[in-house]
N, C-alpha and C positions, 0 to 999 in steps of 0.2 A: 474159529470154525471155518471149514473149507467153503469157498465160494462155488456154488453149483448153479451158475447162472446161464448155462447152455446145455443142450442135449448132449453134446460131446463130453463136457465135464462130468455130467451125471453118469454117463456110460463108463468113463474112465474110473470114476469113484467106485461104482459098483464092482467093476472088474478087479481093481486093486484091493478093495476091502475083502474080496473073496479069494485073494491070493492067486489070481489067474493071470497068465501072460496073454497078450493079444492072440498069439497062436492057439493057446488053450481054448479061449472063448470062441474063436472062429471055428475050430474043430468041433467043439461041443454043439454049436448051433448051426454048423454047416453054412457059413457065409464068408465073404472076404471083404476087404476095404475097411477093416476096423480102424486102422490108423487114420484114415480120412474122415471117418465118423467122429472119432475122438477129438480130432483137431478141428472139427466143424467145417471141414472143406467140402463135405458131401453129407446129405441127409439119408439115413437108412430108409428102406421101404417100410410100409405099414406092417408087412409080415415079420420083418426083422425086429421092429419095435415091439410087436406083440410077443415074439419069442424071448426077447430080452426081459420084458416085464414078467413073463411067466417064469423064466429061469431064475431071476433074482427076487421073485415074489414081491414086486412093487406094482403100483398102479400105472397104467399108461399115462394118466394125467400127470403123475409125479415125474415120470420119465420125460415126457414131452414138454411140460410146462413148469415143472418144479413145484407144483401145487396139487392139491386134491380137487376133485370136482366141486366140492362144497365151497372151497375158497374162491374158485373162479365164478361161482354163481351166488356170491354172498348177498346180492340184492334180493334174492329170493327169500332169504330168512328174515324174520321179524326180530329186530334187536331187542324187543321187549319180552322175549320168551323167558319164562321163569324156569330155572334149572334146579333139579333136585340136588341134594348134597352129593349123592353118588355121581351125578353127571358133572358137577363142578370138580370133584376129585379126579374124575377121569380126564377132564380137560386140563387140569393142572399138571397131572402126570404126563399127558401127551405133549404139552408145551415144553417139557424138559428134555424131550428126545431130540436127537439130531435129525436133519432132513432125511437122511437115509432111513433111519429107524421109523420115522413117521410114514415114509413111503411104503415100508414093509408092512407096518400095521394096517394102513389103509388098504393095501393090496390084499392082505389076508381077510380083512373084514368084507371087502367086496366079494371075494371068493366064497366066504361063508354065507353071505346073503344070497349069492347066485345059487349055491348048492341047496340052501334052505328052501328056495322057491320052486325047486324041481319037484 
């Protein structure tokens, strides 16, 4: 599995998995310095991070940290919570996904919840 241990590597991974050149992505999102972002020489602005997350349909938590909000706040959750069969099956399936696929699923779920609460 690809090591996605930095913001730059996650940006590169998303771009290449979507068959985009650096030039393509910079033109699509109207920014420059992608090479420096991908090489972790410079950090993109918050606006660029948000645009990248929207464009690739991943969560900003995954893009910035390589994890979901729930993973970074794991102390909040009670380890003795009983899960239904459906919830266990969902977690089992989720754990079989790549980091990119998990980020996409989390991003879509966050968007659905946001839209649902409107």
